[in-house]
PDB file of N, CA, C and O in Angstrom:
ATOM      1  N   MET A   1      17.898  -9.533  -5.826  1.00  0.00           N
ATOM      2  CA  MET A   1      16.532  -9.009  -5.761  1.00  0.00           C
ATOM      3  C   MET A   1      15.570 -10.058  -5.220  1.00  0.00           C
ATOM      4  O   MET A   1      14.655  -9.739  -4.462  1.00  0.00           O
ATOM      5  N   THR A   2      15.781 -11.306  -5.613  1.00  0.00           N
ATOM      6  CA  THR A   2      14.843 -12.346  -5.200  1.00  0.00           C
ATOM      7  C   THR A   2      14.779 -12.477  -3.683  1.00  0.00           C
ATOM      8  O   THR A   2      13.696 -12.591  -3.110  1.00  0.00           O
ATOM      9  N   GLY A   3      15.945 -12.462  -3.031  1.00  0.00           N
ATOM     10  CA  GLY A   3      15.961 -12.547  -1.573  1.00  0.00           C
ATOM     11  C   GLY A   3      15.297 -11.349  -0.933  1.00  0.00           C
ATOM     12  O   GLY A   3      14.564 -11.481   0.047  1.00  0.00           O
ATOM     13  N   ASP A   4      15.557 -10.162  -1.498  1.00  0.00           N
ATOM     14  CA  ASP A   4      14.923  -8.946  -0.993  1.00  0.00           C
ATOM     15  C   ASP A   4      13.411  -9.016  -1.162  1.00  0.00           C
ATOM     16  O   ASP A   4      12.663  -8.678  -0.245  1.00  0.00           O
ATOM     17  N   ALA A   5      12.962  -9.456  -2.336  1.00  0.00           N
ATOM     18  CA  ALA A   5      11.522  -9.558  -2.607  1.00  0.00           C
ATOM     19  C   ALA A   5      10.881 -10.548  -1.643  1.00  0.00           C
ATOM     20  O   ALA A   5       9.803 -10.296  -1.105  1.00  0.00           O
ATOM     21  N   ARG A   6      11.544 -11.661  -1.434  1.00  0.00           N
ATOM     22  CA  ARG A   6      11.000 -12.687  -0.531  1.00  0.00           C
ATOM     23  C   ARG A   6      10.869 -12.129   0.887  1.00  0.00           C
ATOM     24  O   ARG A   6       9.856 -12.361   1.547  1.00  0.00           O
ATOM     25  N   GLU A   7      11.869 -11.406   1.358  1.00  0.00           N
ATOM     26  CA  GLU A   7      11.819 -10.852   2.716  1.00  0.00           C
ATOM     27  C   GLU A   7      10.761  -9.752   2.841  1.00  0.00           C
ATOM     28  O   GLU A   7      10.071  -9.667   3.856  1.00  0.00           O
ATOM     29  N   LEU A   8      10.634  -8.917   1.815  1.00  0.00           N
ATOM     30  CA  LEU A   8       9.595  -7.881   1.851  1.00  0.00           C
ATOM     31  C   LEU A   8       8.201  -8.499   1.894  1.00  0.00           C
ATOM     32  O   LEU A   8       7.361  -8.105   2.704  1.00  0.00           O
ATOM     33  N   VAL A   9       7.966  -9.465   1.022  1.00  0.00           N
ATOM     34  CA  VAL A   9       6.647 -10.113   0.991  1.00  0.00           C
ATOM     35  C   VAL A   9       6.410 -10.857   2.299  1.00  0.00           C
ATOM     36  O   VAL A   9       5.297 -10.854   2.826  1.00  0.00           O
ATOM     37  N   ARG A  10       7.440 -11.485   2.817  1.00  0.00           N
ATOM     38  CA  ARG A  10       7.315 -12.200   4.098  1.00  0.00           C
ATOM     39  C   ARG A  10       6.877 -11.225   5.200  1.00  0.00           C
ATOM     40  O   ARG A  10       6.035 -11.568   6.030  1.00  0.00           O
ATOM     41  N   GLY A  11       7.438 -10.027   5.208  1.00  0.00           N
ATOM     42  CA  GLY A  11       7.046  -9.015   6.190  1.00  0.00           C
ATOM     43  C   GLY A  11       5.607  -8.567   6.012  1.00  0.00           C
ATOM     44  O   GLY A  11       4.895  -8.345   6.991  1.00  0.00           O
ATOM     45  N   TRP A  12       5.177  -8.434   4.763  1.00  0.00           N
ATOM     46  CA  TRP A  12       3.804  -8.000   4.495  1.00  0.00           C
ATOM     47  C   TRP A  12       2.796  -9.077   4.879  1.00  0.00           C
ATOM     48  O   TRP A  12       1.688  -8.763   5.314  1.00  0.00           O
ATOM     49  N   LEU A  13       3.173 -10.344   4.720  1.00  0.00           N
ATOM     50  CA  LEU A  13       2.230 -11.434   4.987  1.00  0.00           C
ATOM     51  C   LEU A  13       2.095 -11.767   6.466  1.00  0.00           C
ATOM     52  O   LEU A  13       1.106 -12.375   6.877  1.00  0.00           O
ATOM     53  N   GLY A  14       3.074 -11.376   7.261  1.00  0.00           N
ATOM     54  CA  GLY A  14       2.977 -11.641   8.693  1.00  0.00           C
ATOM     55  C   GLY A  14       2.932 -13.123   9.001  1.00  0.00           C
ATOM     56  O   GLY A  14       3.808 -13.876   8.575  1.00  0.00           O
ATOM     57  N   GLU A  15       1.919 -13.546   9.740  1.00  0.00           N
ATOM     58  CA  GLU A  15       1.844 -14.943  10.186  1.00  0.00           C
ATOM     59  C   GLU A  15       1.626 -15.926   9.044  1.00  0.00           C
ATOM     60  O   GLU A  15       1.834 -17.126   9.223  1.00  0.00           O
ATOM     61  N   ASP A  16       1.211 -15.444   7.873  1.00  0.00           N
ATOM     62  CA  ASP A  16       1.027 -16.323   6.717  1.00  0.00           C
ATOM     63  C   ASP A  16       2.284 -16.427   5.855  1.00  0.00           C
ATOM     64  O   ASP A  16       2.246 -17.015   4.775  1.00  0.00           O
ATOM     65  N   ALA A  17       3.385 -15.864   6.321  1.00  0.00           N
ATOM     66  CA  ALA A  17       4.621 -15.825   5.534  1.00  0.00           C
ATOM     67  C   ALA A  17       5.145 -17.215   5.182  1.00  0.00           C
ATOM     68  O   ALA A  17       5.824 -17.377   4.168  1.00  0.00           O
ATOM     69  N   HIS A  18       4.845 -18.202   5.990  1.00  0.00           N
ATOM     70  CA  HIS A  18       5.325 -19.556   5.699  1.00  0.00           C
ATOM     71  C   HIS A  18       4.795 -20.080   4.365  1.00  0.00           C
ATOM     72  O   HIS A  18       5.373 -21.004   3.793  1.00  0.00           O
ATOM     73  N   GLU A  19       3.712 -19.504   3.868  1.00  0.00           N
ATOM     74  CA  GLU A  19       3.148 -19.924   2.584  1.00  0.00           C
ATOM     75  C   GLU A  19       4.099 -19.624   1.425  1.00  0.00           C
ATOM     76  O   GLU A  19       4.007 -20.254   0.372  1.00  0.00           O
ATOM     77  N   LEU A  20       5.010 -18.670   1.610  1.00  0.00           N
ATOM     78  CA  LEU A  20       5.974 -18.335   0.556  1.00  0.00           C
ATOM     79  C   LEU A  20       6.911 -19.488   0.247  1.00  0.00           C
ATOM     80  O   LEU A  20       7.445 -19.571  -0.859  1.00  0.00           O
ATOM     81  N   ASP A  21       7.115 -20.366   1.192  1.00  0.00           N
ATOM     82  CA  ASP A  21       8.034 -21.484   0.982  1.00  0.00           C
ATOM     83  C   ASP A  21       7.592 -22.374  -0.169  1.00  0.00           C
ATOM     84  O   ASP A  21       8.416 -23.078  -0.753  1.00  0.00           O
ATOM     85  N   ALA A  22       6.316 -22.357  -0.501  1.00  0.00           N
ATOM     86  CA  ALA A  22       5.794 -23.184  -1.589  1.00  0.00           C
ATOM     87  C   ALA A  22       5.998 -22.539  -2.960  1.00  0.00           C
ATOM     88  O   ALA A  22       5.756 -23.179  -3.983  1.00  0.00           O
ATOM     89  N   LEU A  23       6.438 -21.283  -2.992  1.00  0.00           N
ATOM     90  CA  LEU A  23       6.587 -20.564  -4.258  1.00  0.00           C
ATOM     91  C   LEU A  23       8.031 -20.567  -4.737  1.00  0.00           C
ATOM     92  O   LEU A  23       8.970 -20.535  -3.943  1.00  0.00           O
ATOM     93  N   SER A  24       8.182 -20.606  -6.048  1.00  0.00           N
ATOM     94  CA  SER A  24       9.519 -20.484  -6.638  1.00  0.00           C
ATOM     95  C   SER A  24       9.981 -19.035  -6.526  1.00  0.00           C
ATOM     96  O   SER A  24       9.188 -18.142  -6.230  1.00  0.00           O
ATOM     97  N   ASP A  25      11.268 -18.812  -6.766  1.00  0.00           N
ATOM     98  CA  ASP A  25      11.795 -17.450  -6.732  1.00  0.00           C
ATOM     99  C   ASP A  25      11.087 -16.564  -7.750  1.00  0.00           C
ATOM    100  O   ASP A  25      10.770 -15.411  -7.457  1.00  0.00           O
ATOM    101  N   ALA A  26      10.839 -17.096  -8.944  1.00  0.00           N
ATOM    102  CA  ALA A  26      10.149 -16.319  -9.986  1.00  0.00           C
ATOM    103  C   ALA A  26       8.738 -15.953  -9.542  1.00  0.00           C
ATOM    104  O   ALA A  26       8.272 -14.841  -9.791  1.00  0.00           O
ATOM    105  N   ASP A  27       8.060 -16.887  -8.885  1.00  0.00           N
ATOM    106  CA  ASP A  27       6.704 -16.613  -8.396  1.00  0.00           C
ATOM    107  C   ASP A  27       6.713 -15.533  -7.313  1.00  0.00           C
ATOM    108  O   ASP A  27       5.819 -14.687  -7.267  1.00  0.00           O
ATOM    109  N   VAL A  28       7.712 -15.564  -6.451  1.00  0.00           N
ATOM    110  CA  VAL A  28       7.814 -14.559  -5.387  1.00  0.00           C
ATOM    111  C   VAL A  28       8.064 -13.182  -5.987  1.00  0.00           C
ATOM    112  O   VAL A  28       7.476 -12.196  -5.543  1.00  0.00           O
ATOM    113  N   VAL A  29       8.933 -13.107  -6.993  1.00  0.00           N
ATOM    114  CA  VAL A  29       9.204 -11.829  -7.654  1.00  0.00           C
ATOM    115  C   VAL A  29       7.933 -11.312  -8.319  1.00  0.00           C
ATOM    116  O   VAL A  29       7.638 -10.119  -8.248  1.00  0.00           O
ATOM    117  N   GLU A  30       7.183 -12.197  -8.961  1.00  0.00           N
ATOM    118  CA  GLU A  30       5.920 -11.793  -9.593  1.00  0.00           C
ATOM    119  C   GLU A  30       4.910 -11.328  -8.544  1.00  0.00           C
ATOM    120  O   GLU A  30       4.233 -10.319  -8.741  1.00  0.00           O
ATOM    121  N   LEU A  31       4.808 -12.048  -7.443  1.00  0.00           N
ATOM    122  CA  LEU A  31       3.905 -11.663  -6.357  1.00  0.00           C
ATOM    123  C   LEU A  31       4.316 -10.313  -5.776  1.00  0.00           C
ATOM    124  O   LEU A  31       3.465  -9.462  -5.517  1.00  0.00           O
ATOM    125  N   HIS A  32       5.598 -10.120  -5.574  1.00  0.00           N
ATOM    126  CA  HIS A  32       6.105  -8.846  -5.059  1.00  0.00           C
ATOM    127  C   HIS A  32       5.697  -7.708  -5.984  1.00  0.00           C
ATOM    128  O   HIS A  32       5.209  -6.678  -5.521  1.00  0.00           O
ATOM    129  N   GLY A  33       5.892  -7.885  -7.289  1.00  0.00           N
ATOM    130  CA  GLY A  33       5.512  -6.851  -8.254  1.00  0.00           C
ATOM    131  C   GLY A  33       4.027  -6.546  -8.208  1.00  0.00           C
ATOM    132  O   GLY A  33       3.623  -5.384  -8.263  1.00  0.00           O
ATOM    133  N   ALA A  34       3.214  -7.586  -8.107  1.00  0.00           N
ATOM    134  CA  ALA A  34       1.762  -7.394  -8.052  1.00  0.00           C
ATOM    135  C   ALA A  34       1.352  -6.666  -6.771  1.00  0.00           C
ATOM    136  O   ALA A  34       0.484  -5.794  -6.801  1.00  0.00           O
ATOM    137  N   LEU A  35       1.971  -7.023  -5.656  1.00  0.00           N
ATOM    138  CA  LEU A  35       1.638  -6.365  -4.387  1.00  0.00           C
ATOM    139  C   LEU A  35       2.086  -4.905  -4.376  1.00  0.00           C
ATOM    140  O   LEU A  35       1.374  -4.043  -3.862  1.00  0.00           O
ATOM    141  N   VAL A  36       3.254  -4.625  -4.936  1.00  0.00           N
ATOM    142  CA  VAL A  36       3.730  -3.242  -5.011  1.00  0.00           C
ATOM    143  C   VAL A  36       2.782  -2.415  -5.871  1.00  0.00           C
ATOM    144  O   VAL A  36       2.421  -1.297  -5.503  1.00  0.00           O
ATOM    145  N   ALA A  37       2.377  -2.966  -7.020  1.00  0.00           N
ATOM    146  CA  ALA A  37       1.442  -2.253  -7.902  1.00  0.00           C
ATOM    147  C   ALA A  37       0.102  -2.027  -7.208  1.00  0.00           C
ATOM    148  O   ALA A  37      -0.486  -0.951  -7.327  1.00  0.00           O
ATOM    149  N   ALA A  38      -0.381  -3.031  -6.489  1.00  0.00           N
ATOM    150  CA  ALA A  38      -1.661  -2.897  -5.788  1.00  0.00           C
ATOM    151  C   ALA A  38      -1.577  -1.846  -4.685  1.00  0.00           C
ATOM    152  O   ALA A  38      -2.510  -1.065  -4.499  1.00  0.00           O
ATOM    153  N   ARG A  39      -0.468  -1.823  -3.958  1.00  0.00           N
ATOM    154  CA  ARG A  39      -0.303  -0.827  -2.892  1.00  0.00           C
ATOM    155  C   ARG A  39      -0.223   0.579  -3.477  1.00  0.00           C
ATOM    156  O   ARG A  39      -0.765   1.526  -2.908  1.00  0.00           O
ATOM    157  N   ARG A  40       0.455   0.710  -4.612  1.00  0.00           N
ATOM    158  CA  ARG A  40       0.562   2.011  -5.272  1.00  0.00           C
ATOM    159  C   ARG A  40      -0.822   2.479  -5.734  1.00  0.00           C
ATOM    160  O   ARG A  40      -1.189   3.638  -5.545  1.00  0.00           O
ATOM    161  N   HIS A  41      -1.575   1.572  -6.335  1.00  0.00           N
ATOM    162  CA  HIS A  41      -2.932   1.890  -6.798  1.00  0.00           C
ATOM    163  C   HIS A  41      -3.823   2.264  -5.613  1.00  0.00           C
ATOM    164  O   HIS A  41      -4.586   3.227  -5.683  1.00  0.00           O
ATOM    165  N   GLN A  42      -3.723   1.507  -4.541  1.00  0.00           N
ATOM    166  CA  GLN A  42      -4.524   1.779  -3.350  1.00  0.00           C
ATOM    167  C   GLN A  42      -4.169   3.143  -2.760  1.00  0.00           C
ATOM    168  O   GLN A  42      -5.053   3.876  -2.316  1.00  0.00           O
ATOM    169  N   GLY A  43      -2.908   3.478  -2.754  1.00  0.00           N
ATOM    170  CA  GLY A  43      -2.476   4.781  -2.245  1.00  0.00           C
ATOM    171  C   GLY A  43      -3.039   5.928  -3.062  1.00  0.00           C
ATOM    172  O   GLY A  43      -3.487   6.934  -2.511  1.00  0.00           O
ATOM    173  N   ARG A  44      -3.014   5.770  -4.399  1.00  0.00           N
ATOM    174  CA  ARG A  44      -3.583   6.814  -5.265  1.00  0.00           C
ATOM    175  C   ARG A  44      -5.085   6.934  -5.053  1.00  0.00           C
ATOM    176  O   ARG A  44      -5.616   8.044  -5.015  1.00  0.00           O
ATOM    177  N   ALA A  45      -5.776   5.809  -4.916  1.00  0.00           N
ATOM    178  CA  ALA A  45      -7.224   5.836  -4.702  1.00  0.00           C
ATOM    179  C   ALA A  45      -7.561   6.488  -3.363  1.00  0.00           C
ATOM    180  O   ALA A  45      -8.521   7.253  -3.271  1.00  0.00           O
ATOM    181  N   LEU A  46      -6.788   6.196  -2.340  1.00  0.00           N
ATOM    182  CA  LEU A  46      -7.017   6.794  -1.025  1.00  0.00           C
ATOM    183  C   LEU A  46      -6.772   8.301  -1.063  1.00  0.00           C
ATOM    184  O   LEU A  46      -7.529   9.069  -0.469  1.00  0.00           O
ATOM    185  N   ALA A  47      -5.723   8.723  -1.755  1.00  0.00           N
ATOM    186  CA  ALA A  47      -5.437  10.159  -1.878  1.00  0.00           C
ATOM    187  C   ALA A  47      -6.562  10.872  -2.625  1.00  0.00           C
ATOM    188  O   ALA A  47      -6.965  11.970  -2.242  1.00  0.00           O
ATOM    189  N   ALA A  48      -7.070  10.250  -3.690  1.00  0.00           N
ATOM    190  CA  ALA A  48      -8.169  10.852  -4.450  1.00  0.00           C
ATOM    191  C   ALA A  48      -9.431  10.943  -3.596  1.00  0.00           C
ATOM    192  O   ALA A  48     -10.140  11.948  -3.646  1.00  0.00           O
ATOM    193  N   ALA A  49      -9.716   9.911  -2.820  1.00  0.00           N
ATOM    194  CA  ALA A  49     -10.900   9.924  -1.956  1.00  0.00           C
ATOM    195  C   ALA A  49     -10.764  10.985  -0.866  1.00  0.00           C
ATOM    196  O   ALA A  49     -11.734  11.660  -0.521  1.00  0.00           O
ATOM    197  N   THR A  50      -9.562  11.127  -0.331  1.00  0.00           N
ATOM    198  CA  THR A  50      -9.325  12.150   0.691  1.00  0.00           C
ATOM    199  C   THR A  50      -9.525  13.539   0.111  1.00  0.00           C
ATOM    200  O   THR A  50     -10.167  14.390   0.726  1.00  0.00           O
ATOM    201  N   ASP A  51      -8.970  13.767  -1.079  1.00  0.00           N
ATOM    202  CA  ASP A  51      -9.138  15.072  -1.733  1.00  0.00           C
ATOM    203  C   ASP A  51     -10.611  15.370  -1.997  1.00  0.00           C
ATOM    204  O   ASP A  51     -11.069  16.493  -1.785  1.00  0.00           O
ATOM    205  N   GLU A  52     -11.342  14.375  -2.454  1.00  0.00           N
ATOM    206  CA  GLU A  52     -12.773  14.573  -2.729  1.00  0.00           C
ATOM    207  C   GLU A  52     -13.527  14.877  -1.438  1.00  0.00           C
ATOM    208  O   GLU A  52     -14.403  15.742  -1.424  1.00  0.00           O
ATOM    209  N   ALA A  53     -13.200  14.185  -0.367  1.00  0.00           N
ATOM    210  CA  ALA A  53     -13.863  14.439   0.915  1.00  0.00           C
ATOM    211  C   ALA A  53     -13.553  15.848   1.414  1.00  0.00           C
ATOM    212  O   ALA A  53     -14.432  16.525   1.947  1.00  0.00           O
ATOM    213  N   LEU A  54     -12.322  16.285   1.245  1.00  0.00           N
ATOM    214  CA  LEU A  54     -11.951  17.628   1.685  1.00  0.00           C
ATOM    215  C   LEU A  54     -12.672  18.698   0.877  1.00  0.00           C
ATOM    216  O   LEU A  54     -12.994  19.760   1.409  1.00  0.00           O
ATOM    217  N   ARG A  55     -12.929  18.435  -0.393  1.00  0.00           N
ATOM    218  CA  ARG A  55     -13.655  19.410  -1.223  1.00  0.00           C
ATOM    219  C   ARG A  55     -15.090  19.601  -0.745  1.00  0.00           C
ATOM    220  O   ARG A  55     -15.716  20.612  -1.063  1.00  0.00           O
ATOM    221  N   GLN A  56     -15.613  18.655   0.005  1.00  0.00           N
ATOM    222  CA  GLN A  56     -16.982  18.747   0.509  1.00  0.00           C
ATOM    223  C   GLN A  56     -17.068  19.621   1.765  1.00  0.00           C
ATOM    224  O   GLN A  56     -18.161  19.994   2.192  1.00  0.00           O
ATOM    225  N   MET A  57     -15.927  19.939   2.346  1.00  0.00           N
ATOM    226  CA  MET A  57     -15.896  20.734   3.582  1.00  0.00           C
ATOM    227  C   MET A  57     -15.798  22.217   3.260  1.00  0.00           C
ATOM    228  O   MET A  57     -15.321  22.604   2.193  1.00  0.00           O
ATOM    229  N   PRO A  58     -16.249  23.032   4.184  1.00  0.00           N
ATOM    230  CA  PRO A  58     -16.066  24.478   4.004  1.00  0.00           C
ATOM    231  C   PRO A  58     -14.574  24.800   3.875  1.00  0.00           C
ATOM    232  O   PRO A  58     -13.740  24.209   4.561  1.00  0.00           O
ATOM    233  N   ALA A  59     -14.256  25.730   3.000  1.00  0.00           N
ATOM    234  CA  ALA A  59     -12.858  26.067   2.710  1.00  0.00           C
ATOM    235  C   ALA A  59     -12.073  26.442   3.957  1.00  0.00           C
ATOM    236  O   ALA A  59     -10.886  26.131   4.060  1.00  0.00           O
ATOM    237  N   VAL A  60     -12.717  27.102   4.893  1.00  0.00           N
ATOM    238  CA  VAL A  60     -12.024  27.554   6.097  1.00  0.00           C
ATOM    239  C   VAL A  60     -11.516  26.373   6.939  1.00  0.00           C
ATOM    240  O   VAL A  60     -10.565  26.538   7.703  1.00  0.00           O
ATOM    241  N   LEU A  61     -12.118  25.211   6.818  1.00  0.00           N
ATOM    242  CA  LEU A  61     -11.715  24.041   7.601  1.00  0.00           C
ATOM    243  C   LEU A  61     -10.731  23.127   6.879  1.00  0.00           C
ATOM    244  O   LEU A  61     -10.069  22.316   7.526  1.00  0.00           O
ATOM    245  N   ARG A  62     -10.619  23.235   5.578  1.00  0.00           N
ATOM    246  CA  ARG A  62      -9.847  22.264   4.789  1.00  0.00           C
ATOM    247  C   ARG A  62      -8.396  22.132   5.227  1.00  0.00           C
ATOM    248  O   ARG A  62      -7.894  21.019   5.381  1.00  0.00           O
ATOM    249  N   GLY A  63      -7.720  23.252   5.428  1.00  0.00           N
ATOM    250  CA  GLY A  63      -6.305  23.188   5.808  1.00  0.00           C
ATOM    251  C   GLY A  63      -6.091  22.462   7.121  1.00  0.00           C
ATOM    252  O   GLY A  63      -5.198  21.623   7.239  1.00  0.00           O
ATOM    253  N   THR A  64      -6.909  22.786   8.102  1.00  0.00           N
ATOM    254  CA  THR A  64      -6.792  22.150   9.414  1.00  0.00           C
ATOM    255  C   THR A  64      -7.098  20.660   9.324  1.00  0.00           C
ATOM    256  O   THR A  64      -6.361  19.834   9.863  1.00  0.00           O
ATOM    257  N   VAL A  65      -8.178  20.323   8.646  1.00  0.00           N
ATOM    258  CA  VAL A  65      -8.558  18.912   8.522  1.00  0.00           C
ATOM    259  C   VAL A  65      -7.497  18.153   7.728  1.00  0.00           C
ATOM    260  O   VAL A  65      -7.167  17.021   8.080  1.00  0.00           O
ATOM    261  N   ARG A  66      -6.956  18.751   6.663  1.00  0.00           N
ATOM    262  CA  ARG A  66      -5.912  18.090   5.870  1.00  0.00           C
ATOM    263  C   ARG A  66      -4.697  17.779   6.750  1.00  0.00           C
ATOM    264  O   ARG A  66      -4.144  16.682   6.674  1.00  0.00           O
ATOM    265  N   ARG A  67      -4.285  18.728   7.576  1.00  0.00           N
ATOM    266  CA  ARG A  67      -3.136  18.492   8.459  1.00  0.00           C
ATOM    267  C   ARG A  67      -3.428  17.355   9.442  1.00  0.00           C
ATOM    268  O   ARG A  67      -2.548  16.546   9.737  1.00  0.00           O
ATOM    269  N   ILE A  68      -4.648  17.296   9.942  1.00  0.00           N
ATOM    270  CA  ILE A  68      -5.019  16.223  10.872  1.00  0.00           C
ATOM    271  C   ILE A  68      -4.997  14.877  10.159  1.00  0.00           C
ATOM    272  O   ILE A  68      -4.463  13.900  10.684  1.00  0.00           O
ATOM    273  N   VAL A  69      -5.572  14.829   8.977  1.00  0.00           N
ATOM    274  CA  VAL A  69      -5.658  13.574   8.220  1.00  0.00           C
ATOM    275  C   VAL A  69      -4.271  13.096   7.795  1.00  0.00           C
ATOM    276  O   VAL A  69      -3.989  11.899   7.851  1.00  0.00           O
ATOM    277  N   GLU A  70      -3.415  14.004   7.378  1.00  0.00           N
ATOM    278  CA  GLU A  70      -2.095  13.622   6.879  1.00  0.00           C
ATOM    279  C   GLU A  70      -1.092  13.371   7.992  1.00  0.00           C
ATOM    280  O   GLU A  70       0.002  12.866   7.740  1.00  0.00           O
ATOM    281  N   HIS A  71      -1.446  13.712   9.198  1.00  0.00           N
ATOM    282  CA  HIS A  71      -0.531  13.505  10.324  1.00  0.00           C
ATOM    283  C   HIS A  71      -0.465  12.071  10.645  1.00  0.00           C
ATOM    284  O   HIS A  71       0.251  11.677  11.565  1.00  0.00           O
TER     285      HIS A  71
END
């Protein structure tokens, strides 16, 4: 898992990935967990904001706009 976590975080960090070399395996696993949780939270918040925005539109447009947004 540690190698997988390190490679996933390295991919997410892009050009700053070299900074991972300063972290222990335990620190990388902890960072991976925190980033996964943050991404999950961000995804839920974005979905809630999208739903709220769609509720502000006339019902006749919601389906079309939802398909455009989710595409």
